[in-house]
C-alpha positions as a printed Julia matrix, in Angstrom:
635×3 Matrix{Float64}:
 -24.16  -20.89   14.7
 -22.11  -17.79   13.82
 -22.38  -15.36   10.94
 -22.72  -17.83    8.07
 -22.69  -17.25    4.32
 -25.77  -18.21    2.3
 -25.19  -21.2     0.03
 -28.54  -20.98   -1.76
 -31.11  -18.59   -3.18
 -30.88  -14.96   -4.21
 -28.52  -14.13   -1.33
 -25.99  -16.83   -2.16
 -22.5   -15.67   -1.06
 -23.8   -12.95    1.32
 -23.48  -13.11    5.09
 -26.46  -13.6     7.43
 -25.72  -10.27    9.17
 -25.68   -8.35    5.88
 -28.99   -9.83    4.72
 -30.61   -9.33    8.13
 -29.69   -5.64    8.04
 -30.48   -4.89    4.4
 -33.46   -7.07    3.42
 -36.21   -6.93    6.03
 -38.73   -8.35    3.55
 -36.59  -11.5     3.23
 -36.41  -11.8     7.04
 -40.19  -11.49    7.17
 -40.61  -14.14    4.43
 -38.27  -16.49    6.27
 -40.22  -16.06    9.5
 -43.46  -16.84    7.68
 -42.08  -20.28    6.81
 -42.6   -21.18   10.46
 -41.95  -24.83   11.3
 -41.26  -25.63    7.64
 -37.93  -23.76    7.85
 -34.96  -26.15    7.9
 -31.24  -26.28    7.15
 -29.62  -22.9     6.51
 -32.97  -21.12    6.52
 -33.54  -22.27   10.09
 -29.95  -21.24   10.95
 -30.7   -17.8     9.52
 -33.83  -17.38   11.67
 -31.89  -18.5    14.75
 -29.19  -15.93   13.9
 -31.79  -13.15   13.54
 -33.3   -14.02   16.89
 -29.93  -14.2    18.63
 -28.78  -10.86   17.18
 -31.99   -9.02   18.02
 -33.08   -8.72   14.38
 -36.19  -10.86   14.54
 -39.01   -9.33   12.49
 -42.67   -9.79   13.2
 -44.73  -11.22   10.39
 -47.41   -8.68   11.1
 -47.34   -5.75    8.64
 -45.83   -2.6    10.11
 -44.62   -4.32   13.25
 -41.01   -4.63   12.2
 -38.29   -2.13   13.12
 -35.9    -0.84   10.47
 -32.38   -2.22   11.07
 -29.46    0.16   11.2
 -27.16    0.68    8.26
 -23.77   -0.99    8.73
 -20.81    1.31    8.08
 -17.7    -0.87    7.96
 -14.11    0.4     7.9
 -11.73   -1.05    5.32
  -8.24   -0.14    4.13
  -8.46    1.9     0.95
  -4.72    2.34    0.38
  -1.55    2.24    2.4
  -2.38    5.71    3.77
  -6.18    5.85    3.76
  -9.2     3.99    5.06
 -12.83    4.13    4.0
 -16.2     3.52    5.57
 -18.47    1.45    3.34
 -22.23    1.34    3.81
 -24.06   -1.94    3.21
 -26.97   -0.1     1.59
 -28.09    3.38    0.57
 -27.64    5.98    3.29
 -30.36    8.64    3.82
 -29.42   11.89    2.09
 -29.17   13.95    5.29
 -26.8    11.4     6.88
 -24.78   11.05    3.69
 -24.45   14.85    3.5
 -23.03   15.02    7.03
 -20.54   12.23    6.32
 -19.5    13.95    3.11
 -18.79   17.18    4.98
 -16.48   15.31    7.35
 -14.71   13.03    4.85
 -11.59   13.69    2.8
 -13.12   12.15   -0.32
 -16.3    10.29   -1.2
 -17.99    8.05   -3.72
 -21.37    6.35   -3.71
 -21.94    4.9    -0.21
 -18.2     5.29    0.63
 -16.31    7.93    2.65
 -12.53    8.14    2.91
 -10.12    9.57    5.54
  -6.36    9.4     6.23
  -5.45    6.2     8.07
  -3.52    8.25   10.63
  -6.81    9.8    11.8
  -8.71    6.51   12.09
  -9.23    6.55   15.86
 -10.27   10.22   15.94
 -12.71    9.81   13.03
 -14.4     6.77   14.54
 -14.63    8.42   17.95
 -16.11   11.59   16.42
 -18.73    9.71   14.39
 -19.8     7.57   17.32
 -20.23   10.67   19.47
 -22.92   12.06   17.16
 -26.32   10.92   18.4
 -28.08   11.6    15.07
 -25.66    9.21   13.35
 -25.81    6.53   16.07
 -29.53    6.13   15.62
 -29.09    5.29   11.92
 -25.65    3.71   11.68
 -23.77    0.76   13.14
 -20.1     1.76   12.77
 -17.49   -1.0    12.67
 -13.88    0.34   12.96
 -10.73   -1.34   11.63
  -9.46   -4.12   13.91
  -6.76   -2.89   16.28
  -4.2    -5.4    14.99
  -4.68   -4.19   11.41
  -4.08   -0.57   12.42
  -0.96   -1.6    14.37
   0.41   -3.62   11.45
  -0.04   -0.73    9.03
   2.03    1.58   11.23
   5.15   -0.39   10.19
   7.2     0.25   13.35
  10.06   -1.92   12.01
  10.53   -0.1     8.67
  13.64    2.06    8.62
  15.78    4.05    6.21
  18.81    2.13    4.99
  22.1     3.84    4.26
  22.8     3.36    0.56
  26.5     2.83    1.34
  25.63   -0.31    3.31
  23.41   -1.57    0.53
  26.09   -0.86   -2.07
  28.61   -2.83   -0.02
  26.38   -5.88   -0.4
  26.03   -5.68   -4.18
  29.26   -4.14   -5.46
  30.99   -7.54   -5.65
  27.92   -9.14   -7.21
  27.54   -7.49  -10.63
  25.08  -10.2   -11.74
  22.39   -8.75   -9.47
  19.61   -7.21  -11.57
  17.84   -3.95  -10.79
  14.61   -5.54   -9.57
  16.66   -7.86   -7.33
  18.39   -4.8    -5.85
  14.92   -3.44   -5.08
  14.08   -6.69   -3.29
  17.29   -6.49   -1.26
  16.56   -2.86   -0.33
  13.03   -3.86    0.72
  14.44   -6.59    2.96
  16.99   -4.3     4.59
  14.48   -1.47    5.14
  12.13   -3.97    6.81
  14.83   -5.15    9.22
  15.12   -8.54    7.55
  11.52   -9.65    8.24
   9.79  -10.05    4.88
   7.92  -12.36    2.54
   9.71  -12.64   -0.83
   6.9   -13.63   -3.19
   8.44  -13.12   -6.65
   7.43  -15.49   -9.42
   9.58  -18.47  -10.33
  12.92  -17.69  -11.92
  13.41  -14.2   -10.47
  16.17  -15.09   -8.0
  14.49  -15.13   -4.59
  17.25  -17.3    -3.1
  19.92  -14.82   -4.13
  17.97  -11.9    -2.66
  17.36  -13.7     0.63
  21.03  -14.63    1.05
  22.27  -11.11    0.29
  19.75   -9.65    2.76
  20.91  -12.04    5.48
  24.55  -11.28    4.62
  23.88   -7.77    5.98
  22.85   -9.23    9.34
  25.87  -11.48    9.95
  25.98  -10.37   13.58
  22.8   -12.46   14.06
  24.3   -15.64   12.56
  24.44  -18.67   12.54
  21.82  -18.57    9.83
  19.26  -21.38    9.64
  17.66  -22.32    6.31
  14.54  -24.53    6.34
  13.68  -25.94    2.92
  12.01  -28.91    1.23
  14.34  -31.91    1.41
  14.89  -31.86   -2.37
  16.42  -28.37   -2.16
  18.9   -28.71    0.69
  21.95  -29.24   -1.52
  20.76  -26.47   -3.83
  20.83  -24.05   -0.91
  24.35  -25.16   -0.04
  25.51  -24.52   -3.61
  23.85  -21.1    -3.64
  25.43  -20.05   -0.37
  28.88  -21.06   -1.6
  28.32  -19.09   -4.79
  26.92  -15.87   -3.37
  28.35  -15.59    0.17
  31.91  -15.24    1.42
  31.76  -18.53    3.27
  33.88  -21.69    3.28
  32.42  -25.1     2.49
  33.27  -26.38    5.98
  31.21  -23.51    7.46
  28.05  -24.8     5.76
  26.29  -27.75    7.42
  23.56  -29.66    5.63
  21.55  -31.75    8.09
  20.47  -34.88    6.25
  19.49  -37.03    9.24
  17.7   -36.28   12.49
  20.53  -37.6    14.64
  22.88  -34.9    13.36
  23.42  -31.92   15.64
  24.29  -28.36   14.56
  28.07  -27.85   14.59
  29.6   -25.13   16.72
  31.64  -23.75   13.81
  28.75  -23.77   11.29
  27.8   -20.31   10.05
  24.98  -21.68    7.89
  22.81  -24.66    8.87
  20.43  -26.13    6.27
  17.73  -28.63    7.13
  14.36  -29.89    5.91
  10.88  -29.32    7.29
  10.53  -32.98    8.24
  13.79  -33.18   10.21
  13.13  -29.86   11.93
   9.63  -30.86   13.05
  10.68  -34.26   14.43
  13.95  -33.28   16.16
  13.82  -30.51   18.8
  17.64  -30.34   19.01
  17.75  -29.17   15.35
  15.53  -26.24   16.29
  18.32  -24.71   18.41
  21.79  -23.51   17.45
  24.86  -25.4    18.63
  25.04  -23.48   21.94
  21.38  -24.25   22.71
  20.07  -20.76   22.03
  17.3   -19.9    19.53
  18.35  -18.88   16.02
  18.27  -15.12   15.48
  18.31  -15.37   11.67
  16.2   -17.8     9.65
  15.16  -18.3     6.02
  12.06  -20.4     5.33
  11.96  -21.58    1.71
   8.6   -22.48    0.12
   6.86  -20.95    3.13
   3.44  -22.07    1.89
   4.47  -25.43    3.4
   3.39  -23.98    6.78
  -0.16  -23.11    5.71
  -1.81  -25.64    8.07
  -1.93  -24.04   11.56
  -2.52  -27.43   13.2
   0.47  -29.32   11.74
   3.57  -30.13   13.77
   5.69  -28.7    10.97
   3.94  -25.33   11.15
   4.18  -25.21   14.94
   7.93  -25.8    14.89
   8.6   -23.23   12.16
   6.36  -20.57   13.71
   8.13  -20.92   17.03
  11.47  -20.32   15.3
  10.21  -17.36   13.26
   8.69  -15.58   16.24
  11.89  -15.98   18.27
  14.17  -14.84   15.43
  15.2   -11.22   14.93
  15.5   -11.71   11.16
  13.13  -13.91    9.22
  12.79  -14.14    5.43
   9.97  -16.28    4.06
  10.19  -17.31    0.4
   7.33  -18.48   -1.79
   6.15  -17.81   -5.31
   2.7   -19.06   -4.27
   2.07  -17.95   -0.66
  -1.66  -18.54   -1.18
  -2.3   -21.54   -3.4
  -6.04  -21.89   -2.79
  -7.47  -19.19   -0.53
  -6.81  -16.33    1.88
  -6.71  -18.73    4.84
  -3.3   -20.04    3.75
  -1.65  -16.65    4.3
  -2.49  -16.49    8.0
   0.42  -18.51    9.4
   2.92  -16.7     7.18
   1.69  -13.32    8.41
   1.7   -14.7    11.94
   5.38  -15.64   11.51
   6.34  -12.08   10.55
   3.91   -9.73   12.32
   4.1    -9.79   16.13
   0.72   -8.08   16.51
  -1.16  -10.59   14.34
  -4.64  -11.43   15.57
  -6.07  -14.86   16.34
  -6.88  -17.24   13.52
 -10.59  -16.69   14.14
 -10.21  -12.91   13.82
  -8.25  -13.2    10.56
 -10.54  -15.83    9.02
 -13.66  -13.86    9.88
 -12.3   -10.77    8.14
 -10.81  -12.34    5.02
 -12.48  -15.72    4.4
 -15.93  -17.02    3.52
 -17.48  -19.02    6.31
 -19.24  -22.28    5.53
 -21.02  -24.55    7.99
 -20.82  -28.28    7.36
 -22.3   -31.15    9.33
 -20.06  -34.14   10.07
 -21.18  -36.96   12.31
 -24.16  -34.97   13.52
 -22.15  -31.92   14.6
 -21.66  -28.57   12.89
 -18.14  -27.73   11.68
 -16.95  -24.35   10.39
 -14.98  -24.3     7.14
 -13.18  -21.19    5.91
 -12.91  -20.88    2.15
 -12.24  -18.39   -0.63
 -11.4   -14.76    0.03
 -13.27  -11.56    0.89
 -11.84   -8.03    1.24
  -9.17   -9.06   -1.26
  -8.16   -5.44   -1.92
  -7.58   -4.78    1.77
  -5.61   -8.0     2.25
  -3.38   -7.07   -0.67
  -2.74   -3.67    0.92
  -1.91   -5.33    4.25
   0.59   -7.64    2.55
   2.33   -5.11    0.31
   2.56   -2.34    2.94
   3.91   -4.52    5.72
   5.95   -7.58    4.7
   5.5    -8.7     1.09
   7.33   -7.81   -2.1
   6.2    -9.53   -5.29
   7.31   -9.06   -8.89
   5.92  -10.9   -11.91
   8.0   -12.05  -14.87
   5.98   -9.93  -17.26
   6.91   -6.83  -15.26
  10.68   -7.42  -15.39
  10.94   -9.35  -18.65
  13.31   -6.81  -20.21
  15.87   -7.55  -17.48
  15.72  -11.33  -17.89
  17.71  -13.54  -20.29
  15.73  -15.52  -22.87
  17.09  -18.75  -21.41
  18.51  -19.52  -17.98
  20.28  -22.77  -17.14
  20.44  -23.99  -13.56
  22.55  -26.69  -11.95
  20.43  -28.56   -9.36
  22.5   -30.71   -7.0
  20.3   -33.63   -5.95
  19.7   -34.55   -2.32
  22.53  -36.95   -1.45
  20.33  -38.66    1.14
  18.04  -39.81   -1.69
  20.78  -41.29   -3.91
  21.12  -45.08   -4.02
  24.07  -45.71   -1.67
  25.04  -49.07   -3.2
  25.11  -47.61   -6.72
  27.04  -44.56   -5.54
  29.67  -46.8    -3.93
  29.96  -48.68   -7.21
  30.41  -45.38   -9.08
  32.93  -44.07   -6.54
  34.96  -47.28   -6.76
  35.06  -47.1   -10.56
  36.08  -43.44  -10.6
  38.79  -44.09   -8.02
  40.32  -46.91  -10.06
  39.73  -45.32  -13.48
  40.77  -41.81  -14.34
  38.19  -40.73  -16.89
  39.48  -37.9   -19.04
  37.08  -35.49  -20.67
  38.6   -36.45  -24.0
  37.21  -39.98  -23.55
  33.71  -38.54  -23.76
  34.46  -36.66  -26.97
  33.38  -39.66  -29.0
  31.35  -42.76  -28.09
  32.51  -43.77  -24.56
  34.04  -47.18  -23.89
  31.72  -49.91  -22.49
  32.91  -49.54  -18.89
  31.99  -45.85  -18.89
  28.65  -46.6   -20.52
  27.92  -49.08  -17.7
  28.71  -46.44  -15.05
  26.6   -43.92  -16.98
  23.65  -46.29  -16.58
  24.51  -46.9   -12.91
  24.37  -43.12  -12.39
  20.85  -43.08  -13.83
  19.84  -45.9   -11.48
  21.4   -44.15   -8.48
  19.41  -40.97   -9.21
  15.92  -42.46   -9.55
  14.61  -41.65   -6.06
  16.38  -38.29   -5.83
  15.08  -37.13   -9.21
  11.63  -38.42   -8.31
  11.73  -36.35   -5.12
  12.67  -33.23   -7.1
   9.93  -33.89   -9.66
   7.42  -34.2    -6.83
   8.57  -30.82   -5.52
   7.94  -29.24   -8.94
   4.53  -30.9    -9.21
   3.48  -29.6    -5.79
   4.18  -26.12   -7.08
   2.04  -26.66  -10.18
   4.86  -26.14  -12.68
   4.24  -27.38  -16.21
   7.49  -28.79  -17.61
   9.36  -31.1   -19.95
  11.21  -33.96  -18.23
  14.08  -35.45  -20.22
  16.02  -38.67  -19.56
  18.16  -41.02  -21.64
  17.98  -44.51  -20.11
  14.69  -46.38  -20.29
  15.13  -47.57  -16.7
  15.0   -43.94  -15.52
  12.17  -43.04  -17.9
  10.19  -46.01  -16.55
  10.88  -45.02  -12.94
   9.75  -41.46  -13.6
   6.6   -42.7   -15.31
   5.76  -44.76  -12.23
   6.39  -41.72  -10.03
   4.05  -39.57  -12.11
   1.37  -42.26  -12.0
   1.69  -42.62   -8.22
   1.16  -38.88   -7.87
  -1.87  -39.05  -10.19
  -0.27  -36.53  -12.55
  -1.5   -35.99  -16.08
   1.46  -36.57  -18.44
   2.5   -37.71  -21.89
   5.5   -39.91  -22.73
   7.41  -39.92  -26.01
  10.54  -42.03  -26.53
  12.12  -44.13  -29.27
   9.34  -46.72  -28.99
   6.55  -44.2   -29.6
   5.17  -44.57  -33.17
   5.7   -41.49  -35.32
   1.99  -41.27  -36.16
   1.1   -40.94  -32.44
   3.49  -38.1   -31.66
   1.43  -35.19  -33.08
  -1.55  -36.37  -31.04
   0.51  -36.43  -27.82
   2.05  -33.03  -28.54
  -1.39  -31.54  -29.16
  -2.59  -33.01  -25.86
   0.29  -31.4   -23.95
  -0.16  -28.05  -25.7
  -3.9   -27.71  -25.24
  -5.02  -29.86  -22.3
  -4.49  -30.06  -18.57
  -1.27  -32.1   -18.89
   1.47  -31.06  -16.48
   4.49  -33.11  -17.64
   5.95  -34.26  -20.94
   8.26  -37.21  -20.21
  10.71  -37.36  -23.12
  13.79  -39.18  -24.38
  16.79  -36.91  -24.95
  17.85  -38.68  -28.15
  14.4   -39.46  -29.54
  12.72  -36.1   -28.89
  15.42  -33.55  -29.64
  13.89  -32.52  -32.96
  10.54  -31.88  -34.58
   8.46  -31.25  -31.43
   7.04  -27.88  -30.4
   6.04  -27.81  -26.72
   5.81  -24.11  -25.93
   2.92  -24.57  -23.48
   5.71  -25.04  -20.91
   8.7   -22.82  -20.24
  10.6   -25.13  -17.87
  12.87  -27.99  -18.98
  14.26  -30.55  -16.52
  17.08  -32.95  -17.41
  16.85  -35.94  -15.08
  20.2   -37.02  -16.5
  22.79  -35.53  -18.84
  23.95  -36.61  -22.28
  27.48  -35.86  -23.48
  26.55  -34.36  -26.85
  25.84  -30.63  -26.25
  23.98  -30.24  -29.55
  21.55  -32.97  -28.45
  20.96  -31.21  -25.12
  20.41  -27.81  -26.73
  18.01  -29.28  -29.28
  16.06  -30.83  -26.39
  15.94  -27.44  -24.61
  14.66  -25.81  -27.75
  11.46  -27.84  -27.71
  10.17  -24.91  -25.6
  12.62  -22.18  -26.69
  10.93  -21.63  -30.04
   8.96  -19.0   -31.95
   5.83  -18.29  -29.93
   7.54  -18.64  -26.53
   7.04  -15.37  -24.65
   8.53  -16.39  -21.3
  12.09  -16.85  -20.12
  12.95  -20.55  -20.46
  14.25  -22.23  -17.28
  16.5   -25.26  -17.8
  17.39  -27.47  -14.8
  20.27  -29.96  -14.89
  19.89  -32.57  -12.13
  23.4   -33.43  -10.88
  24.33  -36.34   -8.6
  27.38  -35.19   -6.69
  30.31  -37.6    -6.95
  29.0   -39.26  -10.11
  29.71  -39.04  -13.83
  27.27  -36.13  -13.97
  29.93  -33.65  -12.88
  32.41  -34.93  -15.46
  29.81  -34.93  -18.24
  28.74  -31.42  -17.31
  32.35  -30.21  -17.6
  32.64  -31.96  -20.97
  29.41  -30.35  -22.18
  30.74  -26.91  -21.27
  34.01  -27.5   -23.15
  32.23  -28.87  -26.21
  29.78  -25.99  -26.18
  32.64  -23.5   -26.24
  34.23  -25.32  -29.18
  31.07  -25.61  -31.28
  29.82  -22.07  -30.65
  33.28  -20.7   -31.36
  33.18  -22.36  -34.79
  29.54  -21.74  -35.71
  28.76  -18.42  -33.99
  32.16  -16.75  -34.03
  32.36  -16.48  -30.23
  32.67  -19.08  -27.48
  29.73  -19.7   -25.19
  29.43  -22.12  -22.28
  26.22  -23.74  -21.09
  26.32  -21.17  -18.28
  24.57  -23.22  -15.62
  25.82  -21.94  -12.25
  24.89  -23.57   -8.98
  21.63  -21.68   -8.88
  18.45  -22.46   -6.96
  15.64  -24.72   -7.89
  12.58  -22.8    -9.07
   9.93  -21.4    -6.83
   6.48  -22.06   -8.08
   4.86  -19.54  -10.33
   1.67  -18.75  -12.05
   1.76  -20.34  -15.51
   1.82  -18.03  -18.46
  -1.46  -17.03  -20.06
  -3.02  -19.9   -21.93
  -1.18  -22.65  -20.03
  -3.63  -25.18  -18.62
  -3.3   -25.83  -14.91
  -4.81  -28.37  -12.6
  -6.38  -25.76  -10.32
  -7.37  -22.68  -12.33
  -9.85  -21.45   -9.72
  -7.23  -21.57   -7.0
  -4.84  -19.55   -9.14
  -7.43  -16.84   -9.76
  -8.02  -16.49   -6.03
  -4.3   -16.32   -5.34
  -3.75  -13.59   -7.91
  -6.67  -11.56   -6.62
  -5.04  -11.31   -3.2
  -1.36  -11.07   -4.11
  -1.59   -8.97   -7.27
  -4.61   -6.72   -6.73
């Protein structure tokens, strides 16, 4: 039966225990329903009987229930006792004399004195007769003591960043947070704020605990490799990307990168080459382990608990409700309570009947302020774009190396054979390429279809609204089929789209719940304003830099208040790499002539985006979920 939440009537959203204590007239009314009581009303009467709060229907026969005084975190250093209804003046006066500060029906004390305060109040007989006092759970008190937080010598921190001048001030703060928390944190910055960089620099400090294991969505494995090679002093042969379950960690690998799926299905991947548990682990998109019952979550939790250093990364740790944070806290906090204890304190309970039996569902979030305090004072650091906007560039280009396991092997062999037998100079791409190169350009698009589709699915899972550009119709068609299969709302504009229809489609993307605009690079580079998004994805490249920049600027226009993220999807070993080099050279030439100074496309091997909350006014597919998430993470 349990302490349910009312789903009907004037007490909708309140718990049975709260109503039983505070509204004796309602208890009496419910009892008067007698045998006519059914459903939740009957459950409520059963709860009252079981908890000793049954009320006689006879006038004057009922006893007055005690006032519940429940302890909650008030800040990182204080706790408060909150009454569920008005406290008699003489009792309130005594509490006020003892408390550090007060407000209506609330009394506050230092968190360090929690045990002494509770013990003192419970020892007073005059208070015990009126109050039921519920202290903070032991695990919450233990977590807030932060036994792992330590001072970090600034000289050590400076050693990590002195050779990395690109690191921004807020990123330095994230690195300091990770070091001061002994490398066990949840990096929850919004998309585009460099969580991957921060995690790698933090783990660089703990090299004595390597080899380092990175667990990431399959679409991001090669991105992590590129990032490690860019930011860490590590050779390419010291980085191992596990693409198949039969692969085993190499003895000389300092960094091992694998996917959730491979990790969960292959126990040998869960151990380092010498058979011992990993001491250092990074879990990218850690909201992937939100289901406590999944095999994936079980495997990752086992690794995190055994590791000395563990950095979880997610821009959306709680996508729908407070329940989804439990496993991530469990991974980082050794004293974490049972799932039942956490859910009872922070989630709304709902009873459902399936197949004739009652099932408990945990939804929503309660005590959001306290949960935010628990997160931010123990393991989580979170910065929003709007808070660090002055440190960000107006546009950031990112090179996303596609998962080689998802590239069409036959097409890639064809491309490799051509490039081996034909030396393609960048100068050949300066004008219209010869037919043989055009054919390989199309083969590259065909080879990328599954890999790009996998990356697009990753973005969609993280609720990112974006423009998706391609050149060949075969790739545009494949991406359209992918979007349809995922039941995604999208628009498509290419050379076949009538001019009179385009304003209608643009308006739909700008104002409605449409997540993707699928566009042709050559047909949609001008005349469209699509500022409802601030992310641009190029499924393939085009060798005219002006055309690419015009496509980017569909979102980088007047009215855009966010940093624009541009992702170039690169198939390693294909024409993509050559075209990208050509684009950089051409960009330097054209900007040198037109702007007076040379400027490259500046797309380093940087990470794929973490999900983020869309900017104000951007429609999303789950607005309610996003409000709940923000209320917990950003209170």
